[in-house]
C-alpha positions as a printed Julia matrix, in Angstrom:
508×3 Matrix{Float64}:
  16.01  -23.3   -34.03
  13.5   -21.25  -32.12
  13.81  -20.18  -28.96
  11.09  -20.77  -26.41
  10.28  -18.6   -23.79
   8.86  -18.65  -20.25
   5.46  -17.27  -19.41
   7.67  -14.91  -16.99
   9.9   -14.04  -19.34
   7.6   -12.83  -21.87
   6.0   -10.63  -19.78
   9.45   -9.54  -18.19
  10.21   -8.48  -21.92
   6.62   -6.77  -22.93
   7.09   -4.82  -19.6
  10.46   -3.57  -19.92
   9.19   -2.89  -23.84
   5.96   -1.28  -23.03
   7.68    0.9   -20.01
  10.88    2.15  -22.17
   8.65    3.16  -25.33
   5.77    4.97  -23.1
   8.31    6.46  -20.91
  10.75    7.73  -23.54
   7.54    9.7   -25.11
   6.12   11.1   -21.54
   9.58   12.36  -20.25
  10.23   14.82  -23.26
  10.35   18.36  -21.99
  10.06   17.03  -18.36
  12.36   19.52  -16.15
  12.67   21.13  -12.95
  12.66   24.76  -12.53
  15.37   26.6   -10.62
  14.42   26.9    -7.21
  15.78   29.28   -4.1
  16.07   27.83   -0.71
  14.49   30.16    1.74
  14.98   28.3     5.14
  18.35   28.33    7.01
  17.41   27.46   10.38
  14.51   26.71   12.58
  13.54   30.18   12.86
  12.95   30.29    9.79
  10.19   27.38    9.84
   7.08   29.56   10.99
   4.94   30.94    7.9
   6.33   28.07    5.4
   5.05   25.12    3.76
   6.87   22.26    5.77
   6.9    18.63    4.56
   6.75   15.41    6.91
   5.97   11.94    6.64
   2.27   11.38    8.15
   2.42   10.03   11.62
   5.92   10.41   12.45
   7.3    12.61   15.37
   8.32   15.36   12.75
   4.51   15.47   12.07
   3.82   15.83   15.55
   6.25   18.42   16.18
   5.61   21.04   13.36
   2.12   20.4    14.05
   2.38   23.18   16.76
   3.42   25.74   14.25
  -0.3    24.98   12.19
  -1.87   26.74   15.53
   0.57   29.65   16.13
  -0.87   31.81   13.82
   2.26   32.14   11.58
   0.34   30.9     8.63
   2.37   27.51    8.53
   1.2    24.94    6.13
   1.95   21.33    6.86
   2.0    19.02    4.19
   1.91   15.47    5.25
   2.79   12.71    3.1
   2.55    8.73    3.41
   6.45    8.34    2.71
   9.0    10.4     3.39
  10.25    9.85   -0.07
   7.26   11.82   -1.4
   8.0    14.44    0.88
  11.77   15.03   -0.45
  10.11   14.7    -4.15
   7.71   17.78   -2.72
  10.86   19.68   -1.5
  12.97   19.37   -5.03
   9.52   20.35   -6.77
   9.1    23.67   -4.84
   5.67   22.46   -3.39
   7.02   22.49    0.55
  10.0    24.69    1.56
  11.66   21.95    3.96
  11.24   18.76    5.27
  11.45   17.91    8.88
  12.75   14.0     8.94
  14.75   11.67   11.01
  18.74   12.19   10.58
  19.96    8.84    8.93
  17.31    8.83    6.38
  17.86   12.55    5.56
  21.16   11.5     4.87
  20.23    8.92    2.57
  18.07   11.39    0.65
  20.75   14.05    0.44
  23.43   11.35   -0.72
  20.69   10.58   -3.66
  19.83   14.31   -4.11
  22.8    16.27   -4.46
  20.27   19.11   -5.02
  19.66   18.87   -1.53
  21.27   19.3     1.96
  20.48   19.05    5.81
  20.89   22.11    8.15
  23.34   22.21   10.43
  21.21   23.37   13.29
  19.03   20.31   14.62
  15.12   20.67   15.06
  15.25   18.17   17.99
  16.7    15.05   19.65
  14.63   12.03   20.32
  14.86    8.36   21.81
  13.87    5.31   19.29
  11.91    2.32   21.33
   9.64   -0.67   20.44
   5.89   -0.32   20.53
   4.19   -3.22   22.14
   0.5    -3.78   23.12
  -0.95   -2.51   26.33
  -2.49   -6.1    26.66
   0.75   -7.86   26.55
   2.7    -6.75   29.27
   4.75  -10.28   29.35
   6.22   -9.28   26.06
   7.2    -5.75   27.13
   9.15   -7.05   29.81
  10.9    -9.74   27.85
  11.83   -7.35   25.12
  13.36   -4.85   27.9
  15.32   -7.53   29.26
  16.43   -8.41   25.56
  17.58   -4.71   24.96
  19.37   -4.57   28.58
  21.18   -7.38   27.3
  21.99   -5.95   23.91
  23.48   -3.13   25.02
  25.21   -4.06   27.64
  27.18   -6.82   25.74
  27.63   -4.14   22.81
  25.38   -5.83   20.25
  23.1    -3.27   19.36
  25.99   -0.69   19.23
  27.5    -3.18   16.54
  24.43   -3.22   14.86
  24.0     0.23   14.24
  27.95    0.9    13.63
  27.2    -1.7    10.61
  24.96    0.48    9.05
  25.98    3.99   10.24
  29.5     5.72    9.78
  32.29    5.49    7.25
  33.0     1.81    7.72
  30.0     0.49    7.7
  29.64   -2.77    5.65
  25.5    -2.95    5.91
  25.95   -7.12    6.08
  22.92   -8.12    7.83
  22.85   -9.59   11.33
  23.73  -13.33   11.31
  21.43  -15.13   13.68
  23.3   -16.98   17.04
  20.67  -18.88   18.07
  19.52  -21.89   16.02
  17.25  -23.85   18.4
  14.44  -20.89   18.27
  11.55  -23.17   20.14
   9.45  -20.4    21.66
   7.36  -19.4    18.45
   7.18  -16.42   16.22
   7.34  -12.94   16.69
   5.45  -10.63   13.82
   7.36   -7.52   13.24
   5.57   -4.55   11.86
   7.49   -2.0     9.86
   7.67    0.74    7.21
  10.61   -0.27    4.72
  11.18    3.16    3.39
  13.46    4.3     6.19
  16.93    3.81    5.32
  19.56    2.53    7.08
  16.69    1.71    9.67
  14.57   -0.59    7.29
  14.87   -1.08    3.42
  14.68   -2.99    0.46
  18.2    -4.79   -0.69
  18.2    -7.59   -2.97
  14.41   -8.36   -2.58
  14.98   -8.39    1.19
  13.93   -6.1     4.35
  17.08   -5.19    6.15
  18.44   -2.34    8.24
  19.29   -1.37   11.57
  15.7    -2.14   13.05
  15.49   -5.36   11.56
  18.65   -6.54   12.92
  18.11   -5.86   16.43
  14.6    -7.53   15.86
  16.59  -10.77   15.03
  19.21  -10.46   17.92
  15.83   -9.9    20.35
  14.61  -12.86   18.69
  17.75  -14.52   19.5
  17.78  -13.81   22.84
  14.41  -14.62   23.38
  14.66  -18.12   21.21
  11.66  -16.6    19.0
  11.93  -16.54   15.08
  11.1   -13.52   13.48
   8.3   -12.81   10.82
   8.38   -8.96    9.07
   5.53   -7.35    7.95
   5.85   -4.14    6.12
   3.26   -1.62    6.09
   2.37    2.2     5.98
   4.19    4.1     8.79
   1.02    5.49   10.04
  -0.65    1.72   10.44
   1.82    0.51   12.62
   0.58    1.4    15.99
  -2.66    0.25   14.6
  -1.38   -3.29   13.53
   0.49   -3.61   17.0
  -2.75   -2.55   18.9
  -5.37   -4.71   17.01
  -3.0    -7.98   17.45
  -1.92   -7.96   13.68
   1.68   -7.96   14.94
   3.34   -8.42   17.95
   6.1    -5.16   17.83
   6.44   -2.24   15.86
   9.87   -1.22   15.27
  10.32    1.55   12.71
  12.1     4.57   14.31
   9.55    5.19   16.53
   9.83    7.54   19.1
   7.31    7.75   22.59
   5.02   10.32   22.72
   2.12   11.46   25.03
  -0.28   10.51   22.43
   0.95    7.23   21.87
   1.06    5.98   25.2
  -2.57    6.54   25.11
  -2.75    3.8    22.54
   0.06    1.47   23.09
   3.25    0.45   25.14
   6.73    1.02   24.3
   9.99   -0.69   25.16
  13.05    1.23   26.86
  14.81    3.16   23.89
  17.7     1.32   22.16
  18.94    4.04   20.4
  19.06    7.99   20.37
  18.36    9.85   16.91
  17.66   13.51   15.87
  15.42   15.23   13.7
  16.98   17.24   11.1
  15.42   19.84    8.22
  16.41   19.33    4.6
  16.22   21.96    2.46
  17.3    22.83   -1.38
  20.97   23.73   -1.99
  21.39   26.98   -3.74
  25.2    25.91   -4.02
  24.7    22.51   -5.47
  25.78   21.75   -8.72
  23.23   19.27  -10.07
  23.6    16.53  -12.52
  20.81   14.37  -13.94
  20.88   10.67  -15.65
  20.04    9.91  -18.95
  17.31    8.1   -19.53
  18.7     5.15  -20.05
  20.53    4.9   -17.16
  17.63    6.06  -15.27
  15.72    2.9   -16.8
  18.5     0.54  -16.33
  18.82    1.64  -12.49
  15.08    1.75  -11.76
  13.92   -1.63  -13.45
  17.23   -3.59  -14.49
  19.73   -3.63  -11.96
  19.09   -6.28   -9.36
  16.28   -7.5   -11.15
  13.71   -4.52   -9.71
  11.26   -5.19  -12.64
  10.41   -8.39  -10.5
   8.7    -6.2    -7.65
   6.15   -5.13  -10.48
   5.52   -8.58  -11.79
   5.09   -9.79   -8.29
   2.54   -7.08   -7.51
   0.97   -7.45  -11.14
   0.33  -11.32  -10.25
  -0.9   -10.19   -6.88
  -3.14   -7.67   -8.69
  -4.45  -10.01  -11.22
  -5.3   -12.72   -8.53
  -7.1   -10.06   -6.22
  -9.05   -8.95   -8.95
 -10.27  -12.04  -10.82
 -11.47  -13.98   -7.48
 -13.09  -10.5    -5.74
 -15.14  -10.55   -9.4
 -15.91  -13.95   -8.76
 -17.25  -13.78   -5.32
 -18.85  -10.13   -6.34
 -20.75  -11.95   -9.07
 -21.84  -14.51   -7.07
 -22.84  -12.27   -4.02
 -24.29   -9.56   -6.34
 -26.62  -12.23   -8.52
 -27.81  -13.65   -5.17
 -28.96  -10.21   -3.52
 -30.57   -9.15   -6.79
 -32.79  -12.12   -6.94
 -33.89  -11.38   -3.49
 -34.43   -7.83   -4.06
 -36.07   -8.59   -7.68
 -38.22  -11.15   -6.1
 -39.34   -8.94   -3.28
 -40.0    -5.87   -6.03
 -42.02   -8.09   -7.69
 -44.4   -10.39   -5.71
 -43.85   -8.63   -2.15
 -41.92  -11.6    -0.73
 -38.44  -11.97    1.12
 -39.09   -8.82    3.57
 -36.62   -9.84    6.11
 -34.03  -10.76    3.44
 -34.57   -7.75    1.51
 -34.02   -5.66    4.55
 -30.75   -7.03    5.02
 -29.78   -6.8     1.68
 -30.57   -3.01    1.55
 -28.72   -2.48    4.86
 -25.87   -4.19    3.0
 -25.99   -1.93    0.08
 -26.45    0.99    1.96
 -23.29    0.43    4.06
 -21.16   -0.99    1.45
 -21.85    1.64   -1.25
 -22.01    4.74    1.22
 -18.32    4.0     2.88
 -14.81    4.01    0.97
 -13.31    1.11   -0.08
 -10.11    1.37    1.44
 -12.06    2.16    5.16
 -13.95   -1.62    4.45
 -10.38   -2.93    3.44
  -8.8    -1.68    6.72
 -11.75   -2.3     9.03
 -11.88   -6.21    7.74
  -8.11   -6.7     8.31
  -7.7    -4.9    11.7
 -11.15   -5.58   12.97
 -12.83   -8.37   11.58
  -9.41  -10.46   11.54
  -7.56   -8.79   14.1
  -6.94  -11.98   16.2
  -6.91  -14.57   13.19
  -3.92  -15.07   11.24
  -4.58  -14.94    7.81
  -3.0   -14.66    4.09
  -3.33  -10.79    3.19
  -4.6   -11.73   -0.39
  -7.53  -13.5     1.16
  -8.26  -10.64    2.84
  -7.88   -8.4    -0.18
 -10.18  -10.41   -2.24
 -12.63  -10.89    0.47
 -13.08   -7.27    0.84
 -13.0    -5.94   -2.71
 -15.51   -8.65   -3.56
 -17.53   -7.77   -0.72
 -17.5    -4.16   -1.71
 -17.94   -5.42   -5.86
 -20.98   -7.5    -5.02
 -23.02   -4.38   -3.77
 -22.35   -2.59   -7.35
 -22.77   -6.18   -9.15
 -26.11   -6.6    -7.14
 -27.63   -3.15   -8.69
 -26.39   -4.33  -12.09
 -28.11   -7.53  -11.98
 -31.12   -6.02  -10.55
 -31.29   -2.99  -13.16
 -31.16   -6.1   -15.9
 -34.02   -8.36  -14.31
 -36.21   -5.23  -13.87
 -35.85   -4.16  -17.37
 -37.36   -7.31  -18.67
 -40.96   -6.45  -19.61
 -43.51   -8.07  -17.28
 -45.19   -9.16  -20.22
 -42.54  -12.48  -20.37
 -43.3   -12.93  -16.99
 -47.17  -13.11  -17.65
 -46.48  -15.15  -20.67
 -44.43  -17.8   -18.8
 -46.62  -17.91  -16.08
 -49.64  -18.43  -18.15
 -47.94  -21.46  -19.53
 -47.99  -23.11  -16.32
 -44.39  -21.88  -14.85
 -44.09  -21.25  -11.43
 -41.91  -17.9   -10.32
 -38.69  -19.86   -9.84
 -39.21  -21.79  -13.64
 -39.78  -18.04  -15.05
 -36.6   -16.75  -13.3
 -34.29  -19.71  -14.41
 -35.64  -20.16  -17.96
 -36.96  -16.87  -19.23
 -35.93  -13.79  -17.31
 -32.04  -14.66  -16.19
 -30.68  -15.44  -19.37
 -31.98  -12.5   -20.98
 -31.16  -10.14  -18.15
 -28.03  -11.72  -18.12
 -26.98  -11.19  -21.54
 -28.1    -7.3   -20.93
 -25.58   -6.64  -18.09
 -22.47   -8.67  -19.31
 -20.81   -5.48  -20.73
 -21.76   -3.51  -17.49
 -20.3    -6.5   -15.65
 -17.05   -6.33  -17.67
 -16.46   -2.51  -16.69
 -17.23   -3.12  -13.17
 -14.21   -5.82  -13.27
 -12.09   -2.65  -14.9
 -12.99   -1.01  -12.04
 -12.36   -3.58   -9.57
  -8.83   -3.88  -11.05
  -7.81   -0.39  -10.59
  -9.66   -0.29   -6.95
  -7.13   -2.97   -5.87
  -4.53   -0.28   -5.86
  -5.01    0.54   -2.35
  -4.13   -3.09   -0.97
  -0.88   -1.66    0.25
  -2.59   -0.05    2.88
  -2.42   -3.52    4.7
   1.15   -4.09    3.39
   0.32   -6.25    0.56
   2.55   -6.01   -2.18
   0.38   -5.06   -5.16
   1.47   -3.53   -8.64
   1.18   -0.18   -7.03
   3.14   -1.22   -3.86
   5.6    -2.85   -6.15
   6.36    0.52   -7.78
   6.52    2.16   -4.29
   9.19   -0.04   -3.24
  11.55    0.84   -6.31
  11.1     4.5    -5.69
  12.05    3.51   -2.16
  15.25    2.07   -3.52
  16.14    4.53   -6.33
  14.74    7.91   -5.19
  13.51    8.31   -8.54
   9.53    8.97   -8.53
   8.77    9.51  -12.42
   9.75    6.2   -14.03
   8.38    3.79  -11.42
   5.22    5.77  -11.55
   4.76    5.84  -15.04
   5.69    2.52  -15.23
   2.82    1.33  -12.99
   0.24    3.82  -14.62
   0.97    2.56  -18.02
   0.64   -1.33  -16.84
  -2.53   -0.31  -15.27
  -3.38    1.64  -18.65
  -2.01   -1.71  -20.8
  -4.85   -3.85  -18.84
  -7.46   -1.67  -19.03
  -7.59   -1.2   -22.86
  -7.21   -5.03  -22.8
 -10.16   -5.51  -20.89
 -11.79   -2.19  -22.78
 -11.25   -3.93  -26.13
 -12.66   -7.18  -24.91
 -15.86   -5.44  -23.81
 -16.3    -3.49  -27.08
 -15.76   -6.89  -28.71
 -18.41   -8.56  -26.51
 -20.78   -5.49  -26.88
 -20.53   -6.1   -30.89
 -20.98   -9.65  -30.79
 -24.27   -9.33  -28.78
 -25.6    -6.72  -31.21
 -24.81   -9.02  -34.04
 -26.61  -11.63  -32.39
 -30.01   -9.47  -31.69
 -29.99   -8.9   -35.58
 -30.29  -12.5   -36.35
């Protein structure tokens, strides 16, 4: 009796097989060279290369070293995990980061240690829009109550200390009728917020839920890059930002903060020269990164979202690009549609002259700032509008490549301009540009990897989530790269097959 696999099971088996075989080849010969620590205290930081997470208070504090003439270099990373990996590889001499995440990093990387001397002490607070003073007052009231009755202390002790159980806060208010609070955070900050069992958990998540209980409001979590949190709150995409944030003068210019809910320290992580390093085998790493707790599902979910975005964005790009190409080619041949052609030229100039990531952020944080909209739809619109500019030029070049004699011949047969375009020119032009359109789809597929900047779980972000859980950069990154490579190879093969068929048809 044959065993039948579901589509999900089939893709899972293919994914695991491809990643396993490819990474086995790529891992050969990879190893870290022996590196010596050169930072033993705060006084040793000037003149060194320091790693920080972009937008954190650690970033703000060490920035002073860049201008003191000591020759200090600050390397800024989107994730603390990336800074830690750079430290392990000798690309930075030390990492300045919050104490509790530092402990998680060091516990997972035995070759690293935290210096006893603290860099600085700070208070954590919740950021709220300056236009929402009533919410700030309500949150402050809730924090005061939760501090007074010991709820926040109990939540923190649940994640920090020898007796930490890491059990999530259980809501005590079952009748929440005052709406929903959207919370922006960066889920790569254990134990404050991190992924566990496919869910975002941690101290800040539990405190947010406790505040929601007090206010009678449900909680909706939005995971995004740390440096996007204040932007999301100030633009109205989120009601609050809670991600181990410290009040600074610069931040207060753009955002309000609640009263502090806990105190933390910035510490210095360095390489430990005396540590006995141990490494897992490839099989153990593979199981930890992809098999344990079904972590491959992060990649499968990301792959699904990536394909959906690329497919529908391509459709929008083709429709939009075709219409623009018709307008521009009509103007080029007849001089008509001057106003429409002018608008199309502005569109092409702006879209092709600005980065795709900037366009994505503008559409999400500015154009849809006050609108609750699915992030996949935002990504489809952003990439579709971007692709349309390039598809327009592909179509226009195809139309303009048709010999003018065919225009004249069709017009001499009594066809008007519209009939000539539909029956004579466009069929030939479309046939000529098919390979270029297919290649544009390949480019579009890879461009979707920046979707994570608006907190969308695409394929690349799926790999980032696995990295944040396992602290292993190699296999998740190779896994994501290989999946993209396989997709591009399949599409490239289809493009080549299409080109051969077109050439074959031309010979008949």
